[in-house]
C-alpha positions as CSV (number, residue, x, y, z in Angstrom):
1,M,-14.2,-33.1,122.7
2,A,-11.9,-31.1,120.8
3,A,-12.7,-28.4,119.0
4,S,-11.3,-28.1,114.7
5,T,-8.0,-26.1,114.2
6,A,-9.0,-27.4,110.3
7,H,-9.3,-24.4,107.4
8,V,-12.0,-23.5,105.7
9,R,-11.5,-21.7,102.6
10,S,-14.9,-20.6,101.1
11,S,-14.3,-20.8,96.8
12,S,-16.1,-17.1,95.9
13,L,-18.7,-18.5,92.4
14,P,-18.1,-15.5,90.1
15,T,-21.1,-14.0,89.8
16,T,-23.4,-14.4,86.9
17,T,-24.5,-11.8,85.4
18,H,-28.8,-11.2,85.0
19,P,-30.4,-12.2,81.4
20,L,-32.0,-8.8,81.4
21,V,-28.4,-7.2,81.7
22,L,-27.4,-9.2,78.9
23,S,-29.8,-8.5,76.8
24,V,-29.2,-4.9,76.8
25,E,-25.6,-5.0,76.5
26,E,-25.5,-7.6,73.4
27,Q,-28.1,-4.6,71.9
28,L,-25.5,-1.9,73.1
29,T,-22.8,-4.0,70.9
30,K,-25.2,-4.1,68.1
31,L,-25.2,-0.4,67.5
32,K,-22.0,0.1,68.5
33,A,-21.4,-2.2,65.6
34,S,-23.6,-1.0,62.8
35,Q,-21.5,2.5,63.2
36,H,-18.7,1.5,61.8
37,E,-20.7,-0.1,59.2
38,A,-20.0,1.0,55.1
39,S,-23.8,2.1,55.0
40,P,-26.1,1.5,57.6
41,S,-29.3,3.1,57.4
42,I,-31.1,5.3,60.0
43,S,-34.5,3.5,59.9
44,N,-32.3,0.1,60.5
45,R,-30.5,1.7,63.1
46,L,-33.6,3.7,65.2
47,G,-35.1,0.4,64.8
48,G,-32.4,-1.2,66.9
49,L,-32.7,1.8,69.1
50,K,-36.1,1.6,69.6
51,E,-35.1,-2.4,71.0
52,L,-33.3,-1.2,73.1
53,Y,-34.9,1.6,74.7
54,E,-37.5,-1.5,75.0
55,R,-35.1,-3.8,76.7
56,V,-34.1,-1.2,79.2
57,D,-37.4,-0.8,80.2
58,D,-37.6,-4.0,81.0
59,M,-34.6,-4.0,83.3
60,I,-36.4,-0.6,85.0
61,H,-39.3,-1.7,85.8
62,S,-38.5,-5.8,87.1
63,Q,-36.8,-6.0,90.3
64,F,-33.2,-5.8,88.9
65,P,-30.7,-3.4,91.6
66,K,-31.1,0.4,90.3
67,S,-27.5,1.1,90.3
68,H,-26.7,-1.3,87.5
69,C,-30.1,0.6,85.3
70,I,-28.0,4.0,85.7
71,E,-25.1,2.1,84.1
72,H,-26.2,0.6,81.1
73,L,-28.9,4.0,81.4
74,E,-25.6,6.7,80.9
75,D,-24.8,4.2,78.1
76,V,-28.2,4.8,76.3
77,L,-28.8,8.0,76.3
78,G,-25.4,8.3,74.8
79,G,-26.0,6.5,71.8
80,S,-29.4,8.0,71.0
81,L,-27.8,11.6,71.6
82,R,-25.2,10.0,68.7
83,V,-28.2,9.0,66.7
84,L,-30.5,12.3,66.8
85,D,-26.8,14.0,66.0
86,A,-27.5,11.9,62.1
87,C,-30.5,12.8,62.1
88,G,-29.9,16.1,62.4
89,T,-26.6,16.4,59.7
90,V,-29.4,14.0,57.4
91,R,-32.2,16.7,57.5
92,D,-29.6,19.8,56.8
93,V,-28.2,17.9,53.8
94,L,-32.4,16.9,52.4
95,S,-32.9,20.3,53.1
96,R,-30.2,22.0,51.0
97,M,-30.2,19.6,48.2
98,R,-34.0,20.5,48.0
99,E,-33.2,24.5,48.2
100,S,-30.7,23.7,45.1
101,L,-33.4,21.5,43.8
102,Q,-35.3,24.5,43.9
103,A,-33.9,27.3,43.0
104,L,-32.6,24.9,39.4
105,E,-36.1,24.2,38.7
106,S,-37.5,27.8,38.6
107,S,-34.3,29.1,36.9
108,L,-35.5,26.4,34.0
109,R,-38.7,28.0,34.0
110,R,-37.0,31.5,33.2
111,S,-36.2,30.1,29.4
112,N,-34.7,34.1,29.2
113,K,-32.3,33.3,31.9
114,F,-29.6,30.2,30.2
115,Y,-26.7,31.9,31.8
116,R,-27.4,30.9,34.9
117,V,-28.7,26.9,35.2
118,G,-24.9,26.5,33.9
119,D,-24.2,28.3,37.1
120,L,-26.5,26.8,39.8
121,V,-25.7,23.2,38.7
122,K,-21.9,24.4,38.9
123,E,-22.5,25.5,42.4
124,Y,-24.7,22.5,43.4
125,T,-22.2,20.1,42.5
126,M,-19.3,22.2,44.5
127,W,-21.5,22.0,47.8
128,A,-22.6,18.0,47.0
129,L,-18.7,16.9,46.5
130,K,-17.6,18.7,49.3
131,T,-21.2,18.1,51.6
132,L,-21.0,14.9,50.7
133,P,-19.2,11.4,51.9
């Protein structure tokens, strides 16, 4: 019997993405989109971050190849740092507002120093205009 000289090509199919990777990528996309919203609430963004952590945790504890996990974990950590920075900024702004309001209240309690109230109100207004968007 003669050997066959026909050339056989193999068609490689595109690799399918694991469902866990798809869910992590979907959640990352949602978080990135929330950065560009006009006024995303901190609780919504933290909820999205919690969901992302849960999906990454599922991916880490599955039999999924660890090299893929590392790539997505870096994205998750970067997003976490951005959320923490935003929370720190909000905390600083709220702290400054509380200090200004306390100074205003104490000034209002002193009936003989009404001239100081106007200065405190102007100071707070100027600070708020510079700090708040």
